[in-house]
C-alpha positions as CSV (number, residue, x, y, z in Angstrom):
1,M,-4.9,40.2,-41.3
2,S,-8.3,39.2,-40.7
3,S,-7.8,35.9,-42.2
4,L,-4.6,35.4,-40.0
5,K,-6.8,36.0,-36.9
6,S,-9.9,33.4,-37.7
7,K,-7.3,30.5,-38.2
8,N,-6.1,31.6,-35.2
9,N,-9.1,31.6,-33.3
10,N,-10.2,27.9,-35.1
11,N,-6.9,26.5,-33.9
12,N,-7.2,27.8,-30.1
13,T,-11.3,26.1,-30.3
14,S,-10.1,22.8,-32.2
15,G,-7.3,22.4,-29.4
16,I,-9.4,22.4,-26.2
17,S,-11.8,19.8,-28.0
18,N,-8.8,17.7,-28.0
19,F,-8.7,17.2,-24.4
20,S,-10.3,13.8,-24.1
21,F,-8.5,12.1,-21.0
22,L,-10.8,15.1,-19.7
23,T,-13.6,13.3,-19.9
24,K,-14.9,9.5,-19.0
25,P,-13.4,6.1,-19.4
26,T,-14.5,5.2,-23.7
27,S,-16.2,1.7,-24.3
28,S,-13.0,1.2,-26.1
29,Y,-10.8,1.3,-22.5
30,K,-13.4,-0.7,-21.2
31,N,-13.2,-3.7,-23.2
32,K,-9.8,-3.2,-23.3
33,K,-9.7,-4.0,-19.7
34,K,-12.0,-7.0,-19.4
35,K,-9.6,-8.2,-22.1
36,M,-6.4,-7.7,-20.1
37,K,-8.5,-9.8,-17.3
38,K,-9.9,-12.5,-19.8
39,Q,-6.4,-12.9,-20.6
40,R,-4.9,-12.9,-17.2
41,N,-7.4,-15.7,-16.2
42,K,-6.4,-17.7,-19.4
43,F,-2.9,-17.8,-18.2
44,L,-3.5,-18.5,-14.7
45,N,-5.8,-21.1,-15.5
46,S,-3.4,-22.9,-18.1
47,K,-1.0,-25.8,-17.1
48,A,2.0,-24.3,-18.1
49,F,2.0,-22.2,-15.0
50,Y,4.4,-23.6,-12.8
51,K,7.2,-21.4,-11.9
52,A,7.1,-17.9,-10.5
53,F,9.3,-15.3,-9.4
54,I,9.0,-13.7,-5.8
55,Y,10.3,-10.4,-5.2
56,I,10.2,-9.2,-1.5
57,K,11.2,-5.9,-0.8
58,T,11.0,-4.0,2.8
59,N,11.4,-0.3,3.8
60,E,11.5,0.9,7.3
61,S,7.9,1.2,7.1
62,N,6.1,-1.2,5.0
63,S,6.6,-4.5,2.9
64,F,6.0,-5.1,-0.5
65,F,5.9,-8.7,-2.2
66,S,4.9,-9.3,-5.9
67,V,4.9,-12.7,-7.3
68,C,5.9,-12.7,-11.2
69,D,5.9,-14.9,-14.4
70,F,9.0,-15.6,-16.2
71,K,7.8,-12.7,-19.2
72,G,7.6,-10.3,-15.8
73,N,3.7,-10.0,-15.9
74,I,3.0,-9.5,-12.2
75,L,0.4,-11.9,-11.1
76,T,-0.5,-10.8,-7.7
77,I,0.5,-8.0,-4.8
78,S,0.6,-8.1,-1.2
79,T,1.7,-5.4,0.8
80,C,1.3,-4.4,4.6
81,G,-0.6,-1.3,3.4
82,R,-3.4,-3.2,1.6
83,L,-4.2,-4.8,4.6
84,Q,-5.6,-2.1,6.2
85,D,-2.9,-1.7,8.5
86,Q,-1.6,1.9,9.4
87,S,1.9,3.9,9.9
88,V,3.4,1.7,13.0
89,K,1.0,-1.7,12.5
90,K,2.8,-2.1,8.8
91,K,6.0,-2.8,10.8
92,N,4.4,-5.3,13.2
93,N,5.0,-9.1,13.0
94,M,1.7,-9.9,12.3
95,A,0.9,-7.6,9.5
96,L,3.9,-9.3,7.9
97,Y,2.7,-12.5,8.4
98,N,-0.5,-11.8,6.4
99,A,0.6,-10.1,3.7
100,S,3.6,-13.2,3.5
101,E,0.3,-15.7,4.0
102,K,-1.7,-14.0,1.0
103,I,1.0,-14.6,-1.2
104,I,1.2,-18.1,0.3
105,Y,-2.4,-18.7,-0.6
106,F,-2.0,-17.6,-3.7
107,I,1.2,-20.4,-5.0
108,K,-1.4,-22.9,-3.2
109,E,-4.0,-21.9,-5.0
110,N,-2.5,-22.3,-8.5
111,K,0.0,-25.4,-7.5
112,I,3.4,-23.2,-8.5
113,K,6.1,-26.1,-7.7
114,Y,9.4,-23.9,-8.7
115,L,10.2,-20.7,-7.0
116,F,12.7,-17.8,-7.6
117,I,12.7,-15.6,-4.8
118,A,14.5,-12.2,-5.0
119,F,15.5,-10.2,-1.8
120,D,15.2,-6.4,-1.6
121,G,16.1,-4.3,1.7
122,F,16.5,-5.4,5.1
123,G,13.9,-6.1,7.3
124,L,11.7,-8.4,9.2
125,A,10.0,-9.6,6.2
126,R,12.6,-12.2,4.9
127,K,11.8,-14.1,7.4
128,A,7.6,-14.2,8.1
129,F,8.0,-15.3,4.6
130,L,10.6,-17.8,4.7
131,N,8.9,-19.1,8.1
132,N,5.5,-19.4,6.2
133,L,7.1,-20.9,3.2
134,Q,7.7,-24.2,4.8
135,K,4.2,-24.6,5.2
136,I,4.0,-25.9,1.7
137,N,5.2,-28.2,-1.1
138,T,7.5,-26.1,-3.2
139,N,10.9,-25.9,-4.5
140,I,13.0,-22.8,-3.8
141,I,15.6,-23.1,-6.9
142,E,17.0,-19.5,-6.5
143,I,16.7,-17.3,-3.5
144,R,18.8,-13.5,-4.2
145,D,19.8,-10.6,-2.3
146,Y,19.9,-7.5,-3.6
147,A,20.2,-5.3,-0.6
148,S,22.9,-2.3,-1.2
149,V,25.5,-3.0,1.7
150,P,27.6,0.0,2.4
151,H,31.6,-0.9,2.2
152,N,32.3,1.8,4.7
153,G,28.7,4.0,5.7
154,C,27.8,6.8,5.5
155,R,29.6,9.6,7.8
156,L,28.0,10.5,11.2
157,K,26.5,13.1,12.4
158,K,28.5,15.9,14.7
159,Q,27.8,14.8,18.4
160,K,26.2,17.3,20.8
161,R,28.7,18.7,23.1
162,L,27.7,18.9,26.7
């Protein structure tokens, strides 16, 4: 009986020490992060990088712009909220213009020639992005729209009686 208790006690104490995720990141984690950053920079500096996907997702309150390569790796992200715009300011045309301008600057710097654009959701971001895109010399190969359009719509709220 005493041998069982000692085994249980040993298991409990050893289980607590297994929570290594509560400690600070190890040096191997930092090395892995540095290695990933080097690979990303090497990829961006290569001459083979000339096609990209641009995903634009809009909500009622925010807009998200992301640039991906053909493997699905995200190269850069820009949102209206990331540019220190809060609440009502995120819906503003100027915030959309600035967020799309950041993506277009990335496209210019990396000399991306061919773009595949995908829109999701309804909002002003489509128009703001396409207006900014006319400034640079790129070929748009395809524009897709993934916004879901209701065929009949939701049931309306009950009207108040007066």
